[in-house]
C-alpha positions as CSV (number, residue, x, y, z in Angstrom):
1,M,10.3,-1.1,-6.1
2,L,8.8,-0.6,-2.6
3,Q,11.9,1.0,-1.2
4,S,12.0,3.7,-3.9
5,R,8.3,4.4,-3.3
6,K,9.0,4.9,0.5
7,K,11.8,7.3,-0.4
8,L,9.6,9.3,-2.7
9,V,7.1,9.7,0.2
10,V,9.8,11.5,2.2
11,V,10.7,13.8,-0.7
12,A,7.0,14.5,-1.4
13,T,6.3,15.4,2.2
14,A,9.3,17.7,2.5
15,L,8.3,19.6,-0.7
16,A,4.6,19.7,0.4
17,V,5.5,21.2,3.8
18,L,7.1,24.2,2.0
19,A,4.3,24.6,-0.4
20,V,1.5,24.4,2.2
21,A,3.3,26.9,4.5
22,A,3.2,29.5,1.7
23,F,-0.4,28.6,0.8
24,L,-1.6,29.0,4.3
25,L,0.1,32.4,4.6
26,W,-1.6,33.5,1.4
27,R,-5.0,32.4,2.8
28,G,-4.4,34.2,6.1
29,G,-3.4,31.2,8.2
30,G,-5.9,28.7,6.7
31,A,-9.0,30.4,8.0
32,G,-12.4,29.3,6.6
33,S,-15.3,27.0,7.2
34,K,-14.7,23.5,8.4
35,D,-14.7,20.6,6.0
36,E,-14.7,22.6,2.8
37,A,-13.6,19.5,0.9
38,W,-16.7,17.5,1.9
39,K,-19.0,20.4,1.2
40,R,-17.6,20.8,-2.3
41,V,-17.7,17.0,-3.0
42,H,-21.3,16.9,-1.7
43,E,-22.5,19.9,-3.7
44,T,-20.7,19.0,-7.0
45,G,-21.1,15.3,-6.9
46,I,-17.4,14.9,-7.8
47,L,-14.5,13.4,-5.8
48,R,-11.3,14.8,-7.3
49,V,-8.6,12.2,-6.9
50,G,-4.9,12.7,-7.3
51,I,-2.9,9.8,-8.8
52,D,0.5,9.1,-10.3
53,P,0.0,6.3,-12.9
54,E,3.6,5.0,-12.7
55,F,3.2,2.2,-10.2
56,P,1.4,-0.8,-11.6
57,P,-0.5,-2.8,-10.7
58,F,-1.9,-0.1,-8.4
59,E,-1.9,2.6,-11.0
60,G,-0.7,2.5,-14.6
61,R,-2.0,2.8,-18.1
62,S,-4.0,0.4,-20.3
63,P,-2.9,-0.3,-23.9
64,D,-5.2,2.5,-25.1
65,G,-3.4,5.0,-22.8
66,K,-6.1,5.3,-20.1
67,I,-5.2,5.2,-16.5
68,A,-6.0,1.8,-14.9
69,G,-5.2,-0.2,-11.9
70,F,-6.2,-1.3,-8.4
71,D,-6.3,2.3,-7.1
72,V,-8.2,3.6,-10.1
73,D,-11.0,1.0,-9.5
74,L,-10.8,1.6,-5.8
75,A,-11.4,5.3,-6.2
76,R,-14.4,4.7,-8.5
77,E,-15.9,2.2,-6.0
78,I,-15.4,4.5,-3.1
79,A,-17.0,7.4,-5.0
80,S,-19.9,5.2,-6.1
81,T,-20.5,4.1,-2.5
82,M,-20.5,7.8,-1.5
83,G,-23.0,8.6,-4.3
84,V,-20.6,10.7,-6.3
85,T,-18.3,10.3,-9.3
86,A,-14.5,10.1,-9.2
87,T,-12.4,12.2,-11.5
88,F,-8.7,11.9,-11.7
89,R,-5.9,14.4,-11.8
90,I,-2.6,13.0,-12.9
91,I,0.2,14.4,-10.7
92,S,3.8,13.3,-10.2
93,F,4.2,11.4,-6.9
94,D,6.3,14.1,-5.3
95,G,3.4,16.6,-5.9
96,L,0.5,14.5,-4.5
97,L,0.6,15.7,-0.9
98,D,1.0,19.3,-2.0
99,A,-2.2,18.8,-4.1
100,V,-4.2,17.7,-1.1
101,W,-2.9,20.4,1.2
102,T,-3.6,23.2,-1.3
103,G,-7.0,22.0,-2.3
104,K,-6.3,20.9,-5.8
105,V,-7.6,17.4,-5.1
106,D,-9.9,16.0,-2.4
107,A,-8.0,12.8,-1.9
108,V,-4.9,11.0,-3.0
109,I,-5.4,7.3,-3.9
110,S,-2.1,6.3,-5.2
111,A,-0.3,3.5,-3.2
112,M,0.6,6.1,-0.6
113,P,2.3,4.6,2.5
114,A,1.1,6.1,5.8
115,D,3.7,8.2,7.7
116,A,2.9,8.7,11.4
117,L,5.2,11.7,11.5
118,Y,2.8,13.8,9.4
119,T,-0.6,13.0,10.8
120,H,-0.8,16.6,12.1
121,D,-0.7,17.8,8.4
122,Q,-3.1,15.4,6.8
123,S,-5.7,12.7,7.5
124,Y,-5.3,9.0,6.7
125,S,-8.0,6.6,5.9
126,T,-8.0,3.1,7.4
127,P,-5.4,1.0,5.4
128,Y,-6.6,-0.9,2.4
129,F,-3.4,-2.8,1.6
130,D,-0.2,-3.7,3.5
131,A,2.8,-3.7,1.2
132,G,5.2,-4.4,4.1
133,T,7.8,-7.1,4.5
134,Y,6.6,-10.6,5.0
135,L,8.0,-14.0,5.9
136,V,6.8,-16.2,3.0
137,V,6.8,-20.1,2.9
138,R,5.5,-22.8,0.7
139,K,1.9,-23.9,1.3
140,D,3.1,-27.4,2.1
141,E,5.4,-26.1,4.9
142,P,3.4,-25.9,8.1
143,G,6.4,-25.8,10.4
144,I,7.4,-22.2,9.7
145,R,5.0,-19.6,11.2
146,G,7.5,-17.0,12.5
147,V,11.1,-16.0,12.6
148,D,11.7,-18.3,15.6
149,D,11.1,-21.2,13.3
150,L,14.0,-20.2,11.0
151,A,16.8,-21.9,13.0
152,G,18.8,-24.0,10.6
153,K,16.7,-22.8,7.7
154,R,17.7,-21.3,4.3
155,V,16.0,-17.9,3.8
156,A,15.9,-16.2,0.3
157,V,16.1,-12.4,0.0
158,E,16.8,-9.8,-2.5
159,L,20.3,-8.5,-1.9
160,G,20.1,-4.9,-0.4
161,S,16.3,-5.0,0.1
162,A,14.4,-4.3,3.3
163,G,13.9,-8.1,3.5
164,D,17.6,-8.6,3.4
165,A,18.2,-6.1,6.3
166,I,15.5,-7.8,8.4
167,A,16.8,-11.2,7.6
168,R,20.3,-10.2,8.8
169,Q,18.9,-8.9,12.0
170,V,17.0,-12.2,12.6
171,R,20.1,-14.2,11.8
172,T,21.9,-12.6,14.8
173,K,19.2,-14.1,17.1
174,V,18.4,-17.4,15.4
175,S,21.1,-20.1,15.2
176,G,22.0,-21.8,12.0
177,M,20.0,-19.6,9.7
178,H,21.5,-19.2,6.2
179,L,20.8,-16.4,3.6
180,V,20.1,-17.3,0.0
181,L,20.9,-14.0,-1.9
182,R,19.1,-13.2,-5.1
183,E,19.1,-10.3,-7.5
184,D,15.4,-9.4,-7.1
185,Q,12.2,-10.3,-5.2
186,K,10.9,-12.7,-7.8
187,S,14.1,-14.7,-7.9
188,A,14.0,-15.0,-4.1
189,L,10.5,-16.4,-4.4
190,Q,11.5,-18.7,-7.2
191,A,14.3,-20.1,-4.9
192,L,11.7,-20.8,-2.3
193,V,9.4,-22.7,-4.7
194,S,12.2,-24.7,-6.3
195,G,13.4,-25.9,-2.9
196,E,16.7,-23.9,-2.8
197,A,15.3,-22.1,0.2
198,D,13.0,-23.0,3.1
199,A,11.5,-19.5,3.4
200,A,11.8,-16.0,1.8
201,I,11.5,-12.5,3.2
202,V,10.1,-10.1,0.6
203,D,7.6,-7.3,0.2
204,G,3.9,-7.9,0.3
205,V,3.2,-6.7,-3.3
206,S,5.8,-9.1,-4.9
207,A,4.6,-12.0,-2.7
208,R,0.9,-11.6,-3.5
209,M,1.6,-11.3,-7.2
210,F,3.9,-14.3,-7.5
211,P,2.4,-17.3,-9.3
212,G,3.3,-20.2,-7.1
213,P,2.2,-22.4,-4.2
214,I,3.2,-19.9,-1.4
215,C,1.6,-18.1,1.5
216,L,2.4,-15.1,3.6
217,V,2.9,-15.5,7.4
218,S,0.9,-12.8,9.2
219,P,1.5,-10.3,10.7
220,P,4.2,-8.7,8.5
221,L,7.7,-8.3,9.8
222,E,7.5,-4.7,8.8
223,S,4.2,-3.0,8.1
224,V,3.8,-0.5,5.2
225,P,0.1,0.2,5.0
226,Y,-1.3,2.0,1.9
227,V,-3.9,4.6,2.8
228,I,-6.0,7.3,1.3
229,V,-4.7,10.8,2.1
230,L,-7.3,13.5,2.8
231,P,-7.2,17.1,4.0
232,K,-6.7,17.4,7.7
233,K,-9.8,19.4,8.5
234,S,-12.2,17.1,6.7
235,P,-13.7,14.8,9.4
236,K,-16.9,14.2,7.4
237,L,-15.0,13.3,4.2
238,L,-12.7,11.0,6.2
239,A,-15.7,9.3,7.8
240,E,-17.4,8.8,4.4
241,V,-14.2,7.4,2.9
242,N,-13.7,5.0,5.8
243,H,-17.3,3.9,5.7
244,A,-17.0,3.2,1.9
245,L,-13.8,1.1,2.6
246,A,-15.5,-0.8,5.3
247,S,-18.5,-1.5,3.1
248,L,-16.3,-2.7,0.3
249,K,-14.5,-5.0,2.6
250,E,-17.7,-6.4,4.1
251,S,-19.3,-6.9,0.7
252,G,-16.2,-8.6,-0.8
253,G,-15.6,-5.7,-3.3
254,L,-12.1,-5.1,-1.9
255,Q,-11.2,-8.8,-2.2
256,E,-12.4,-8.7,-5.8
257,L,-10.0,-5.9,-6.6
258,Y,-7.1,-8.0,-5.1
259,Q,-8.1,-10.8,-7.4
260,K,-8.4,-8.6,-10.4
261,W,-5.2,-6.7,-10.1
262,I,-2.8,-8.4,-7.7
263,V,-3.1,-12.1,-6.9
264,P,-2.9,-14.8,-9.5
265,R,-6.2,-16.3,-10.7
266,G,-7.7,-18.8,-8.2
267,E,-5.6,-17.7,-5.3
268,D,-7.0,-16.4,-2.0
269,P,-7.1,-12.6,-2.1
270,E,-4.8,-12.2,1.0
271,R,-2.7,-15.3,0.4
272,L,-2.1,-15.6,4.1
273,C,-0.9,-18.9,5.7
274,P,-3.4,-20.7,8.0
275,Q,-2.8,-19.9,11.6
276,P,-1.7,-22.8,13.8
277,G,-4.8,-24.8,15.0
278,S,-7.1,-23.3,12.3
């Protein structure tokens, strides 16, 4: 799931580069007043959000056909904090960046991984979720808090996944580590909980959604931060969005969204393992 999302980001960016080049030529090189996006949001009271409702639990559809999910609620909370209203424009994932660059939307809030290669073309908010690859252990296993602790251990992975690739790299450096191969992320986590494996290496979304006595070792082995994408020349809009995210985190609103959409009921929002000595 996560790997296909990352591939789509590459395709979307390539298509958007071509589209924005033509758009800027049409506008005469992109001349105009600074931060037009914030000016429009401020004057109209509307934050136009691009979203692709094909990636639950972040964005999908409710039984009555309305868009729903973590990112939908997040967009509404951010807009409310800014004193405006969020409206949504449904766009296929490969057209989302194009929509930002050409001014069709003010922001993309759609489980979009940050890509450092394209920071000169767009602005990224502070991350609001890390969907990267994590080492996962049972809650009653305090002896594994990093890859160096995997010597002689059985590690469950989804065959062919990013976790599988990372685990094979780790195995070359850690003696006696054995791979437990499964057909998907959920099965790898089930192997961990059942005792068939001592640890698992899976993506952060699957791990946080899994209903079992597990915790994620922090930091991730590979970070894939989800961010909000904004126009490059919109420093005020970027500042307002980052302020809203910080406010939501401080107030507990972001954690409430984790609990509503991602983690099983009663679990800690982040599901992180206690640090040694804590």
